[in-house]
C-alpha atoms as a printed R data frame, in Angstrom:
    type eleno elety resid chain resno       x       y       z
1   ATOM     1    CA   MET     A     1  13.818 -52.857 -12.110
2   ATOM     2    CA   GLU     A     2  14.627 -51.061  -8.848
3   ATOM     3    CA   PRO     A     3  11.601 -49.199  -7.469
4   ATOM     4    CA   LYS     A     4  11.755 -45.455  -7.815
5   ATOM     5    CA   LYS     A     5  12.606 -43.409  -4.811
6   ATOM     6    CA   LEU     A     6  10.274 -40.739  -3.439
7   ATOM     7    CA   HIS     A     7  12.095 -37.771  -4.884
8   ATOM     8    CA   GLU     A     8  12.171 -39.468  -8.304
9   ATOM     9    CA   LEU     A     9   8.390 -40.099  -8.129
10  ATOM    10    CA   ILE     A    10   7.761 -36.480  -7.263
11  ATOM    11    CA   HIS     A    11  10.050 -35.229 -10.033
12  ATOM    12    CA   ASP     A    12   8.609 -37.607 -12.725
13  ATOM    13    CA   ASN     A    13   5.017 -36.916 -11.758
14  ATOM    14    CA   ALA     A    14   5.352 -33.103 -11.527
15  ATOM    15    CA   ASP     A    15   2.960 -32.591 -14.501
16  ATOM    16    CA   ARG     A    16   0.321 -34.764 -12.894
17  ATOM    17    CA   ILE     A    17   0.762 -33.061  -9.452
18  ATOM    18    CA   VAL     A    18   0.350 -29.590 -11.093
19  ATOM    19    CA   GLU     A    19  -2.660 -30.701 -13.105
20  ATOM    20    CA   LEU     A    20  -4.450 -32.092  -9.999
21  ATOM    21    CA   PHE     A    21  -3.382 -29.065  -7.940
22  ATOM    22    CA   VAL     A    22  -4.745 -26.567 -10.471
23  ATOM    23    CA   GLY     A    23  -8.126 -28.304 -10.546
24  ATOM    24    CA   ARG     A    24  -8.385 -28.416  -6.763
25  ATOM    25    CA   ALA     A    25  -7.224 -24.796  -6.445
26  ATOM    26    CA   ARG     A    26 -10.016 -23.804  -8.846
27  ATOM    27    CA   ARG     A    27 -12.619 -25.566  -6.672
28  ATOM    28    CA   HIS     A    28 -11.255 -23.748  -3.603
29  ATOM    29    CA   ASP     A    29 -11.612 -20.450  -5.559
30  ATOM    30    CA   LEU     A    30  -7.822 -19.887  -5.680
31  ATOM    31    CA   PRO     A    31  -7.375 -17.992  -8.921
32  ATOM    32    CA   PRO     A    32  -3.992 -17.681 -10.588
33  ATOM    33    CA   ARG     A    33  -1.830 -14.658 -10.015
34  ATOM    34    CA   GLU     A    34  -1.633 -11.922 -12.624
35  ATOM    35    CA   ALA     A    35   0.237 -13.905 -15.338
36  ATOM    36    CA   GLU     A    36  -0.433 -15.989 -18.371
37  ATOM    37    CA   HIS     A    37  -1.887 -19.413 -17.477
38  ATOM    38    CA   SER     A    38   1.047 -21.144 -19.183
39  ATOM    39    CA   ASP     A    39   3.576 -19.137 -17.184
40  ATOM    40    CA   VAL     A    40   1.900 -20.075 -13.943
41  ATOM    41    CA   VAL     A    41   1.875 -23.764 -14.863
42  ATOM    42    CA   ASP     A    42   5.586 -23.611 -15.885
43  ATOM    43    CA   ASP     A    43   6.403 -22.052 -12.548
44  ATOM    44    CA   LEU     A    44   4.582 -24.751 -10.704
45  ATOM    45    CA   ASN     A    45   6.223 -27.506 -12.672
46  ATOM    46    CA   ARG     A    46   9.598 -26.056 -11.945
47  ATOM    47    CA   TYR     A    47   8.814 -25.687  -8.295
48  ATOM    48    CA   VAL     A    48   7.651 -29.301  -7.868
49  ATOM    49    CA   ARG     A    49  10.812 -30.605  -9.508
50  ATOM    50    CA   GLU     A    50  12.917 -28.288  -7.298
51  ATOM    51    CA   LEU     A    51  11.050 -29.724  -4.320
52  ATOM    52    CA   ALA     A    52  11.969 -33.211  -5.309
53  ATOM    53    CA   LEU     A    53  15.624 -32.085  -5.514
54  ATOM    54    CA   ALA     A    54  15.461 -30.461  -2.093
55  ATOM    55    CA   TYR     A    55  14.059 -33.743  -0.659
56  ATOM    56    CA   GLN     A    56  16.922 -35.650  -2.273
57  ATOM    57    CA   GLN     A    57  19.478 -33.345  -0.618
58  ATOM    58    CA   GLY     A    58  18.226 -34.302   2.816
59  ATOM    59    CA   ASP     A    59  18.824 -31.965   5.662
60  ATOM    60    CA   ASP     A    60  21.388 -29.899   3.818
61  ATOM    61    CA   ASP     A    61  20.818 -26.126   4.203
62  ATOM    62    CA   ARG     A    62  20.654 -25.890   0.425
63  ATOM    63    CA   SER     A    63  17.547 -27.985   0.391
64  ATOM    64    CA   GLU     A    64  15.824 -25.352   2.607
65  ATOM    65    CA   ALA     A    65  16.896 -22.547   0.309
66  ATOM    66    CA   VAL     A    66  15.506 -24.417  -2.800
67  ATOM    67    CA   ALA     A    67  12.254 -25.094  -1.024
68  ATOM    68    CA   LYS     A    68  11.831 -21.457   0.040
69  ATOM    69    CA   ALA     A    69  12.421 -20.256  -3.533
70  ATOM    70    CA   HIS     A    70   8.759 -20.778  -4.284
71  ATOM    71    CA   GLY     A    71   7.962 -17.686  -2.303
72  ATOM    72    CA   GLY     A    72   8.048 -15.613  -5.491
73  ATOM    73    CA   GLN     A    73   6.571 -18.209  -7.789
74  ATOM    74    CA   ARG     A    74   3.355 -19.133  -6.009
75  ATOM    75    CA   TRP     A    75   0.218 -20.175  -7.834
76  ATOM    76    CA   TYR     A    76  -1.741 -17.788  -5.668
77  ATOM    77    CA   ALA     A    77  -0.228 -14.240  -5.238
78  ATOM    78    CA   GLY     A    78  -1.432 -14.078  -1.593
79  ATOM    79    CA   TYR     A    79  -4.358 -11.681  -1.838
80  ATOM    80    CA   ASP     A    80  -4.976 -12.679   1.797
81  ATOM    81    CA   LEU     A    81  -3.183 -14.891   4.245
82  ATOM    82    CA   ARG     A    82  -6.026 -17.418   4.476
83  ATOM    83    CA   SER     A    83  -5.655 -18.137   0.749
84  ATOM    84    CA   VAL     A    84  -1.953 -18.644   1.079
85  ATOM    85    CA   LEU     A    85  -2.415 -21.155   3.869
86  ATOM    86    CA   LEU     A    86  -5.096 -23.015   1.890
87  ATOM    87    CA   GLU     A    87  -2.872 -23.070  -1.213
88  ATOM    88    CA   TYR     A    88  -0.031 -24.946   0.494
89  ATOM    89    CA   GLU     A    89  -2.417 -27.287   2.270
90  ATOM    90    CA   VAL     A    90  -3.824 -28.215  -1.139
91  ATOM    91    CA   LEU     A    91  -0.284 -28.614  -2.555
92  ATOM    92    CA   ARG     A    92   0.825 -30.905   0.299
93  ATOM    93    CA   SER     A    93  -2.188 -33.183  -0.009
94  ATOM    94    CA   THR     A    94  -1.873 -33.301  -3.815
95  ATOM    95    CA   ILE     A    95   1.763 -34.478  -3.726
96  ATOM    96    CA   GLY     A    96   0.759 -37.189  -1.215
97  ATOM    97    CA   ASP     A    97  -2.196 -38.342  -3.357
98  ATOM    98    CA   VAL     A    98  -0.196 -38.563  -6.633
99  ATOM    99    CA   VAL     A    99   2.638 -40.462  -4.972
100 ATOM   100    CA   THR     A   100   0.171 -42.895  -3.436
101 ATOM   101    CA   GLN     A   101  -1.604 -43.338  -6.853
102 ATOM   102    CA   ALA     A   102   1.840 -44.251  -8.284
103 ATOM   103    CA   GLY     A   103   2.012 -47.245  -5.777
104 ATOM   104    CA   TYR     A   104   4.343 -45.615  -3.245
105 ATOM   105    CA   GLU     A   105   3.331 -45.674   0.363
106 ATOM   106    CA   MET     A   106   4.931 -42.828   2.194
107 ATOM   107    CA   SER     A   107   6.223 -43.305   5.686
108 ATOM   108    CA   THR     A   108   5.443 -40.887   8.472
109 ATOM   109    CA   GLY     A   109   8.998 -39.533   8.304
110 ATOM   110    CA   GLU     A   110   8.783 -39.030   4.489
111 ATOM   111    CA   LEU     A   111   5.471 -37.358   4.828
112 ATOM   112    CA   ASP     A   112   6.750 -35.021   7.560
113 ATOM   113    CA   ARG     A   113   9.823 -34.144   5.478
114 ATOM   114    CA   VAL     A   114   7.795 -33.282   2.346
115 ATOM   115    CA   SER     A   115   5.462 -31.185   4.484
116 ATOM   116    CA   GLN     A   116   8.427 -29.446   6.081
117 ATOM   117    CA   LEU     A   117   9.832 -28.458   2.673
118 ATOM   118    CA   VAL     A   118   6.489 -27.202   1.443
119 ATOM   119    CA   ASN     A   119   5.981 -25.322   4.676
120 ATOM   120    CA   SER     A   120   9.380 -23.604   4.123
121 ATOM   121    CA   ALA     A   121   7.849 -21.914   1.064
122 ATOM   122    CA   LEU     A   122   4.687 -21.277   3.081
123 ATOM   123    CA   ALA     A   123   6.719 -19.414   5.755
124 ATOM   124    CA   GLU     A   124   8.390 -17.287   2.985
125 ATOM   125    CA   ALA     A   125   4.928 -16.613   1.515
126 ATOM   126    CA   ALA     A   126   3.534 -15.534   4.880
127 ATOM   127    CA   VAL     A   127   6.562 -13.253   5.513
128 ATOM   128    CA   GLU     A   128   6.220 -11.729   2.027
129 ATOM   129    CA   PHE     A   129   2.449 -11.188   2.454
130 ATOM   130    CA   THR     A   130   3.037  -9.590   5.896
131 ATOM   131    CA   LEU     A   131   5.758  -7.243   4.578
132 ATOM   132    CA   ARG     A   132   3.528  -6.306   1.543
133 ATOM   133    CA   ALA     A   133   0.603  -5.673   3.851
134 ATOM   134    CA   SER     A   134   2.731  -3.558   6.127
135 ATOM   135    CA   GLU     A   135   3.974  -1.530   3.202
136 ATOM   136    CA   GLN     A   136   0.407  -0.950   2.030
137 ATOM   137    CA   ILE     A   137  -0.654   0.090   5.479
138 ATOM   138    CA   ASN     A   138   2.313   2.469   5.816
139 ATOM   139    CA   GLU     A   139   1.570   3.905   2.369
140 ATOM   140    CA   ALA     A   140  -2.054   4.465   3.296
141 ATOM   141    CA   LEU     A   141  -1.013   6.092   6.589
142 ATOM   142    CA   SER     A   142   1.432   8.354   4.714
143 ATOM   143    CA   LEU     A   143  -1.244   9.420   2.341
144 ATOM   144    CA   ALA     A   144  -3.648  10.059   5.157
145 ATOM   145    CA   GLU     A   145  -1.030  12.156   6.979
146 ATOM   146    CA   LYS     A   146  -0.408  14.206   3.820
147 ATOM   147    CA   ALA     A   147  -4.151  14.746   3.435
148 ATOM   148    CA   VAL     A   148  -4.416  15.912   7.029
149 ATOM   149    CA   ARG     A   149  -1.417  18.260   6.578
150 ATOM   150    CA   ALA     A   150  -2.829  19.612   3.333
151 ATOM   151    CA   ARG     A   151  -6.162  20.276   5.068
152 ATOM   152    CA   GLU     A   152  -4.427  22.007   7.936
153 ATOM   153    CA   ASP     A   153  -2.493  24.088   5.471
154 ATOM   154    CA   VAL     A   154  -5.652  25.130   3.766
155 ATOM   155    CA   ILE     A   155  -7.298  25.987   7.089
156 ATOM   156    CA   ALA     A   156  -4.238  27.972   8.201
157 ATOM   157    CA   VAL     A   157  -4.073  29.935   4.884
158 ATOM   158    CA   VAL     A   158  -7.792  30.670   4.867
159 ATOM   159    CA   SER     A   159  -7.926  31.610   8.571
160 ATOM   160    CA   HIS     A   160  -4.850  33.868   8.353
161 ATOM   161    CA   ASP     A   161  -5.385  35.462   4.875
162 ATOM   162    CA   LEU     A   162  -9.080  36.007   5.218
163 ATOM   163    CA   LYS     A   163  -8.941  37.212   8.814
164 ATOM   164    CA   ASN     A   164  -6.932  40.395   7.965
165 ATOM   165    CA   PRO     A   165  -9.164  41.700   5.119
166 ATOM   166    CA   LEU     A   166 -12.290  40.806   7.094
167 ATOM   167    CA   SER     A   167 -10.919  42.847  10.075
168 ATOM   168    CA   VAL     A   168 -10.369  45.809   7.743
169 ATOM   169    CA   ILE     A   169 -13.921  45.487   6.308
170 ATOM   170    CA   TYR     A   170 -15.401  45.132   9.699
171 ATOM   171    CA   GLY     A   171 -13.610  48.195  11.078
172 ATOM   172    CA   SER     A   172 -14.313  50.317   7.968
173 ATOM   173    CA   VAL     A   173 -18.008  49.442   8.061
174 ATOM   174    CA   ALA     A   174 -18.151  50.448  11.699
175 ATOM   175    CA   MET     A   175 -16.510  53.796  10.805
176 ATOM   176    CA   LEU     A   176 -18.972  54.301   7.907
177 ATOM   177    CA   ASP     A   177 -21.843  53.585  10.165
178 ATOM   178    CA   ALA     A   178 -20.628  56.165  12.707
179 ATOM   179    CA   ALA     A   179 -19.882  58.708   9.914
180 ATOM   180    CA   LEU     A   180 -23.323  58.312   8.384
181 ATOM   181    CA   GLY     A   181 -24.782  59.336  11.737
182 ATOM   182    CA   GLU     A   182 -22.916  62.603  11.790
183 ATOM   183    CA   GLU     A   183 -24.998  65.739  11.279
184 ATOM   184    CA   HIS     A   184 -22.408  67.261   8.930
185 ATOM   185    CA   LEU     A   185 -22.067  64.487   6.452
186 ATOM   186    CA   GLU     A   186 -20.113  66.696   3.946
187 ATOM   187    CA   ALA     A   187 -17.252  67.040   6.434
188 ATOM   188    CA   ALA     A   188 -16.959  63.239   6.684
189 ATOM   189    CA   ARG     A   189 -16.914  62.697   2.852
190 ATOM   190    CA   SER     A   190 -13.105  62.375   2.571
191 ATOM   191    CA   PRO     A   191 -12.787  59.822   5.385
192 ATOM   192    CA   LEU     A   192 -15.677  57.910   3.915
193 ATOM   193    CA   ARG     A   193 -13.912  57.567   0.606
194 ATOM   194    CA   SER     A   194 -10.826  56.223   2.405
195 ATOM   195    CA   HIS     A   195 -12.947  53.505   4.141
196 ATOM   196    CA   VAL     A   196 -14.711  52.608   0.911
197 ATOM   197    CA   THR     A   197 -11.205  52.147  -0.759
198 ATOM   198    CA   ARG     A   198 -10.095  49.887   2.120
199 ATOM   199    CA   ILE     A   199 -13.291  47.760   1.772
200 ATOM   200    CA   ARG     A   200 -12.834  47.463  -1.923
201 ATOM   201    CA   ARG     A   201  -9.109  46.468  -1.574
202 ATOM   202    CA   SER     A   202  -9.842  43.891   1.140
203 ATOM   203    CA   SER     A   203 -12.725  42.422  -0.899
204 ATOM   204    CA   ILE     A   204 -10.331  42.002  -3.833
205 ATOM   205    CA   ARG     A   205  -7.817  40.197  -1.667
206 ATOM   206    CA   MET     A   206 -10.443  37.853  -0.309
207 ATOM   207    CA   ASN     A   207 -11.829  37.145  -3.772
208 ATOM   208    CA   ARG     A   208  -8.276  36.517  -5.059
209 ATOM   209    CA   LEU     A   209  -7.588  33.963  -2.281
210 ATOM   210    CA   ILE     A   210 -10.874  32.116  -2.879
211 ATOM   211    CA   THR     A   211 -10.223  32.068  -6.579
212 ATOM   212    CA   ASP     A   212  -6.751  30.657  -6.017
213 ATOM   213    CA   LEU     A   213  -8.060  27.873  -3.860
214 ATOM   214    CA   LEU     A   214 -10.687  26.940  -6.352
215 ATOM   215    CA   ASP     A   215  -8.084  26.949  -9.122
216 ATOM   216    CA   LEU     A   216  -5.781  24.851  -7.033
217 ATOM   217    CA   ALA     A   217  -8.483  22.278  -6.491
218 ATOM   218    CA   LYS     A   218  -9.169  22.170 -10.262
219 ATOM   219    CA   ILE     A   219  -5.476  21.657 -10.984
220 ATOM   220    CA   ARG     A   220  -5.206  18.881  -8.439
221 ATOM   221    CA   ASP     A   221  -8.163  17.091 -10.060
222 ATOM   222    CA   GLY     A   222  -6.903  17.678 -13.555
223 ATOM   223    CA   GLN     A   223  -9.886  19.839 -14.497
224 ATOM   224    CA   VAL     A   224  -8.259  23.219 -15.439
225 ATOM   225    CA   GLU     A   225 -10.565  24.839 -17.998
226 ATOM   226    CA   ILE     A   226  -8.710  26.516 -20.940
227 ATOM   227    CA   GLN     A   227 -10.082  27.919 -24.139
228 ATOM   228    CA   VAL     A   228  -7.248  27.786 -26.638
229 ATOM   229    CA   ASN     A   229  -6.795  30.345 -29.442
230 ATOM   230    CA   GLU     A   230  -3.928  31.736 -31.472
231 ATOM   231    CA   GLU     A   231  -2.410  34.710 -29.655
232 ATOM   232    CA   HIS     A   232   0.484  37.071 -30.550
233 ATOM   233    CA   THR     A   233   3.322  36.935 -28.083
234 ATOM   234    CA   SER     A   234   3.945  40.732 -28.371
235 ATOM   235    CA   ASP     A   235   0.230  41.330 -27.354
236 ATOM   236    CA   LEU     A   236   0.573  39.058 -24.318
237 ATOM   237    CA   LEU     A   237   3.740  40.772 -23.215
238 ATOM   238    CA   ALA     A   238   2.236  44.215 -23.547
239 ATOM   239    CA   GLU     A   239  -0.936  43.263 -21.601
240 ATOM   240    CA   ALA     A   240   1.052  41.458 -18.893
241 ATOM   241    CA   ILE     A   241   3.085  44.644 -18.268
242 ATOM   242    CA   ASP     A   242  -0.058  46.797 -18.352
243 ATOM   243    CA   GLN     A   243  -1.896  44.648 -15.727
244 ATOM   244    CA   SER     A   244   1.073  44.624 -13.390
245 ATOM   245    CA   THR     A   245   2.046  48.218 -13.603
246 ATOM   246    CA   PRO     A   246  -0.195  49.532 -10.751
247 ATOM   247    CA   LEU     A   247   1.393  46.937  -8.399
248 ATOM   248    CA   ALA     A   248   4.897  47.830  -9.544
249 ATOM   249    CA   GLU     A   249   4.298  51.569  -9.151
250 ATOM   250    CA   GLN     A   250   3.464  51.017  -5.430
251 ATOM   251    CA   ARG     A   251   7.099  49.829  -4.749
252 ATOM   252    CA   PRO     A   252   8.176  51.575  -7.130
253 ATOM   253    CA   ILE     A   253   9.566  49.001  -9.551
254 ATOM   254    CA   LYS     A   254  10.097  49.579 -13.259
255 ATOM   255    CA   LEU     A   255   8.683  47.021 -15.696
256 ATOM   256    CA   VAL     A   256  10.464  46.825 -19.020
257 ATOM   257    CA   ASN     A   257   9.215  45.153 -22.157
258 ATOM   258    CA   ALA     A   258  12.425  43.701 -23.530
259 ATOM   259    CA   GLY     A   259  10.438  42.261 -26.438
260 ATOM   260    CA   GLY     A   260  11.619  39.619 -28.799
261 ATOM   261    CA   PRO     A   261  10.409  38.248 -32.132
262 ATOM   262    CA   ASP     A   262   6.654  38.321 -32.378
263 ATOM   263    CA   GLY     A   263   5.133  34.864 -32.767
264 ATOM   264    CA   LEU     A   264   1.919  32.970 -32.363
265 ATOM   265    CA   VAL     A   265   1.171  30.620 -29.449
266 ATOM   266    CA   MET     A   266  -1.797  28.425 -28.797
267 ATOM   267    CA   CYS     A   267  -3.194  29.466 -25.410
268 ATOM   268    CA   ASP     A   268  -5.966  30.701 -23.203
269 ATOM   269    CA   ARG     A   269  -5.223  34.428 -23.016
270 ATOM   270    CA   GLU     A   270  -6.760  34.993 -19.610
271 ATOM   271    CA   ARG     A   271  -5.062  31.989 -18.077
272 ATOM   272    CA   VAL     A   272  -1.671  32.974 -19.503
273 ATOM   273    CA   LEU     A   273  -2.144  36.551 -18.082
274 ATOM   274    CA   GLN     A   274  -2.856  34.844 -14.796
275 ATOM   275    CA   VAL     A   275   0.518  33.045 -14.990
276 ATOM   276    CA   PHE     A   276   2.214  36.415 -15.713
277 ATOM   277    CA   ASP     A   277   0.356  38.010 -12.815
278 ATOM   278    CA   ASN     A   278   1.718  35.442 -10.368
279 ATOM   279    CA   ILE     A   279   5.300  35.433 -11.703
280 ATOM   280    CA   VAL     A   280   5.619  39.217 -12.067
281 ATOM   281    CA   GLY     A   281   3.955  39.749  -8.745
282 ATOM   282    CA   ASN     A   282   6.724  37.626  -7.145
283 ATOM   283    CA   ALA     A   283   9.433  39.575  -9.057
284 ATOM   284    CA   VAL     A   284   8.063  42.844  -7.785
285 ATOM   285    CA   LYS     A   285   7.665  41.559  -4.227
286 ATOM   286    CA   PHE     A   286  11.326  40.537  -3.923
287 ATOM   287    CA   SER     A   287  12.786  43.528  -5.763
288 ATOM   288    CA   SER     A   288  14.021  46.657  -4.049
289 ATOM   289    CA   PRO     A   289  12.564  50.078  -4.807
290 ATOM   290    CA   GLY     A   290  14.119  51.398  -8.038
291 ATOM   291    CA   ASP     A   291  14.907  47.924  -9.415
292 ATOM   292    CA   THR     A   292  13.853  46.825 -12.866
293 ATOM   293    CA   VAL     A   293  11.973  43.720 -13.968
294 ATOM   294    CA   HIS     A   294  12.358  42.680 -17.622
295 ATOM   295    CA   LEU     A   295   9.771  40.664 -19.546
296 ATOM   296    CA   ALA     A   296  10.834  39.086 -22.849
297 ATOM   297    CA   VAL     A   297  10.040  36.351 -25.341
298 ATOM   298    CA   GLU     A   298  11.963  33.958 -27.569
299 ATOM   299    CA   SER     A   299  10.404  32.092 -30.506
300 ATOM   300    CA   SER     A   300  11.154  28.728 -32.070
301 ATOM   301    CA   PRO     A   301   9.151  26.649 -34.549
302 ATOM   302    CA   HIS     A   302   7.391  24.524 -31.971
303 ATOM   303    CA   GLU     A   303   7.247  26.757 -28.889
304 ATOM   304    CA   CYS     A   304   7.648  30.291 -27.586
305 ATOM   305    CA   THR     A   305   9.325  30.923 -24.291
306 ATOM   306    CA   PHE     A   306   8.408  33.865 -22.078
307 ATOM   307    CA   ALA     A   307  10.893  35.167 -19.502
308 ATOM   308    CA   VAL     A   308  10.499  37.321 -16.400
309 ATOM   309    CA   ARG     A   309  13.844  38.452 -14.942
310 ATOM   310    CA   ASP     A   310  14.458  40.444 -11.804
311 ATOM   311    CA   VAL     A   311  17.636  41.664 -10.115
312 ATOM   312    CA   GLY     A   312  16.493  40.785  -6.613
313 ATOM   313    CA   PRO     A   313  18.395  38.787  -3.959
314 ATOM   314    CA   GLY     A   314  18.082  35.459  -5.831
315 ATOM   315    CA   ILE     A   315  17.092  32.016  -4.471
316 ATOM   316    CA   PRO     A   316  19.342  29.475  -2.740
317 ATOM   317    CA   GLU     A   317  19.823  26.268  -4.697
318 ATOM   318    CA   HIS     A   318  18.210  24.042  -2.037
319 ATOM   319    CA   GLN     A   319  14.959  26.096  -2.344
320 ATOM   320    CA   LEU     A   320  14.533  25.868  -6.058
321 ATOM   321    CA   PRO     A   321  12.795  22.458  -6.071
322 ATOM   322    CA   LEU     A   322  10.220  23.861  -3.569
323 ATOM   323    CA   LEU     A   323   9.141  26.933  -5.454
324 ATOM   324    CA   PHE     A   324   6.174  25.277  -7.297
325 ATOM   325    CA   ASP     A   325   4.945  23.384  -4.241
326 ATOM   326    CA   ARG     A   326   1.538  24.279  -2.827
327 ATOM   327    CA   PHE     A   327   1.629  26.609   0.230
328 ATOM   328    CA   TRP     A   328   5.397  26.928   0.188
329 ATOM   329    CA   THR     A   329   6.662  30.477   0.797
330 ATOM   330    CA   SER     A   330  10.206  31.681   1.015
331 ATOM   331    CA   PRO     A   331  11.595  32.228   4.506
332 ATOM   332    CA   ARG     A   332  12.636  35.697   3.239
333 ATOM   333    CA   ALA     A   333   9.016  36.709   2.563
334 ATOM   334    CA   THR     A   334   7.410  39.125   4.951
335 ATOM   335    CA   SER     A   335   4.366  38.168   6.933
336 ATOM   336    CA   GLY     A   336   1.164  38.309   4.910
337 ATOM   337    CA   SER     A   337   3.069  38.692   1.626
338 ATOM   338    CA   GLY     A   338   1.537  35.600   0.059
339 ATOM   339    CA   THR     A   339  -0.204  32.294   0.340
340 ATOM   340    CA   GLY     A   340   2.277  30.098  -1.521
341 ATOM   341    CA   LEU     A   341  -0.375  29.285  -4.188
342 ATOM   342    CA   GLY     A   342   0.603  31.423  -7.048
343 ATOM   343    CA   LEU     A   343   3.482  29.458  -8.602
344 ATOM   344    CA   ALA     A   344   1.623  26.177  -7.978
345 ATOM   345    CA   ILE     A   345  -1.296  27.487  -9.980
346 ATOM   346    CA   ALA     A   346   1.051  28.917 -12.635
347 ATOM   347    CA   ARG     A   347   2.642  25.479 -13.103
348 ATOM   348    CA   GLY     A   348  -0.765  23.772 -13.366
349 ATOM   349    CA   ILE     A   349  -2.012  26.276 -15.978
350 ATOM   350    CA   VAL     A   350   1.183  25.927 -18.120
351 ATOM   351    CA   ALA     A   351   0.966  22.162 -17.895
352 ATOM   352    CA   ALA     A   352  -2.668  22.225 -18.992
353 ATOM   353    CA   HIS     A   353  -1.454  23.921 -22.154
354 ATOM   354    CA   GLY     A   354   1.091  21.171 -22.778
355 ATOM   355    CA   GLY     A   355   3.861  23.670 -21.887
356 ATOM   356    CA   ARG     A   356   6.647  23.724 -19.255
357 ATOM   357    CA   ILE     A   357   7.784  26.137 -16.651
358 ATOM   358    CA   TRP     A   358  11.135  26.474 -14.766
359 ATOM   359    CA   VAL     A   359  13.298  28.881 -12.813
360 ATOM   360    CA   GLU     A   360  17.004  29.853 -12.821
361 ATOM   361    CA   SER     A   361  18.480  31.721  -9.814
362 ATOM   362    CA   ALA     A   362  21.399  32.044  -7.575
363 ATOM   363    CA   PRO     A   363  21.922  34.185  -4.405
364 ATOM   364    CA   GLY     A   364  22.899  37.700  -5.326
365 ATOM   365    CA   GLU     A   365  22.241  37.205  -9.044
366 ATOM   366    CA   GLY     A   366  18.538  37.794  -9.382
367 ATOM   367    CA   THR     A   367  15.926  35.278 -10.611
368 ATOM   368    CA   SER     A   368  14.572  34.376 -13.977
369 ATOM   369    CA   PHE     A   369  11.278  32.515 -14.518
370 ATOM   370    CA   PHE     A   370  10.584  30.923 -17.867
371 ATOM   371    CA   PHE     A   371   7.509  29.288 -19.295
372 ATOM   372    CA   ALA     A   372   7.078  27.824 -22.759
373 ATOM   373    CA   LEU     A   373   3.845  27.501 -24.689
374 ATOM   374    CA   PRO     A   374   3.279  25.561 -27.974
375 ATOM   375    CA   THR     A   375   3.070  27.301 -31.325
376 ATOM   376    CA   PRO     A   376   0.379  26.171 -33.791
377 ATOM   377    CA   SER     A   377   2.992  24.021 -35.549
378 ATOM   378    CA   GLY     A   378   4.066  22.656 -32.160
379 ATOM   379    CA   VAL     A   379   0.497  21.583 -31.438
380 ATOM   380    CA   ARG     A   380   0.179  19.912 -34.810
381 ATOM   381    CA   ALA     A   381   3.529  18.086 -34.312
382 ATOM   382    CA   ARG     A   382   2.392  16.941 -30.854
383 ATOM   383    CA   ASP     A   383  -0.961  15.746 -32.085
384 ATOM   384    CA   ALA     A   384   0.727  13.857 -34.923
385 ATOM   385    CA   PHE     A   385   3.161  12.188 -32.438
386 ATOM   386    CA   GLU     A   386   0.291  11.139 -30.208
387 ATOM   387    CA   ARG     A   387  -1.596   9.615 -33.108
388 ATOM   388    CA   LEU     A   388   1.542   7.688 -34.161
389 ATOM   389    CA   GLU     A   389   2.004   6.366 -30.631
390 ATOM   390    CA   LEU     A   390  -1.631   5.314 -30.450
391 ATOM   391    CA   ALA     A   391  -1.300   3.513 -33.789
392 ATOM   392    CA   LYS     A   392   1.779   1.679 -32.488
393 ATOM   393    CA   ARG     A   393   0.010   0.591 -29.367
394 ATOM   394    CA   VAL     A   394  -2.994  -0.683 -31.323
395 ATOM   395    CA   ALA     A   395  -0.612  -2.576 -33.679
396 ATOM   396    CA   ARG     A   396   1.206  -4.188 -30.711
397 ATOM   397    CA   SER     A   397  -2.171  -5.249 -29.206
398 ATOM   398    CA   SER     A   398  -3.216  -6.778 -32.496
399 ATOM   399    CA   ASP     A   399   0.040  -8.713 -32.731
400 ATOM   400    CA   GLN     A   400  -0.441 -10.180 -29.267
């Protein structure tokens, strides 16, 4: 019988090569990649046989391509470059040992060619590892840059929006101090009231900003606190209009309760009124004196949808995706008119209720904000669906 050629020995002894390689890799603390052990062994067996075929094809370019194919099928996923290098060193020596045990003495040229083919995959592995490491570094740098920008945004908002009310408080307190030193205090009573009003208004603005920043941090961390109860939609609409009327009267803007069928929603009353406050506040801000803002509600079995519609200038289409981003404000907004936190907070509160929020607008056609909250039957249906999905996952885990 004619002696087997080197590529035949490698092909026929693939199982033995893989078995020996796995044992040695374990001793070198080279754990398998994230896959079933049988899958890893199958990949290795296939690769060793492809390696034998590549050797048989000689110096043909196709042989290099076959050898490089192991770049995505390696025993070790390349958690670090040192391990990748060690893996291929172990593989090269294992192939040589098994062939020698089979009674075949490899020449220097044959040994070099086998090493060259294995090293082709090693080069691919090193390139893949380097690219993956670069991607991870770039991703980390991107996250760091976003964190720095977010911090700078917060600093800018706080420094700008707290500076103005603080200046008012400082100036008003100085005037109060001077007025209290007057001999005729009664004559200064009216100006004193004016300064006290300014201090109160500025304090409210500062408290609102600080509260918004704290709410934003809770939303970002997924820790929005809500106390859910059954609430009538008609009551929520009426109270939303009542709380926003003083702001609207300053413009003046007319708030109209367009109503709708009364229904029940599961919500935190104060949090939902906070959503209304932010949305209606925006509608009032971008409306012209004498305009009307309508509030309405529509009911369905599983959710109730609230709407706030204004007849203002509308919003360009390219700006719509930005409305709910933190710190984003419209270029049309006047200086000091807002921090860009209100809609981001509204979205977080609605999401915490399991609801949804969206906007419809076009330039010259006004803007309509909508947010939907679950009804009691909607909450029950959602809970039933989640229990069903959990049961399916448990069943699939048991089958495996």
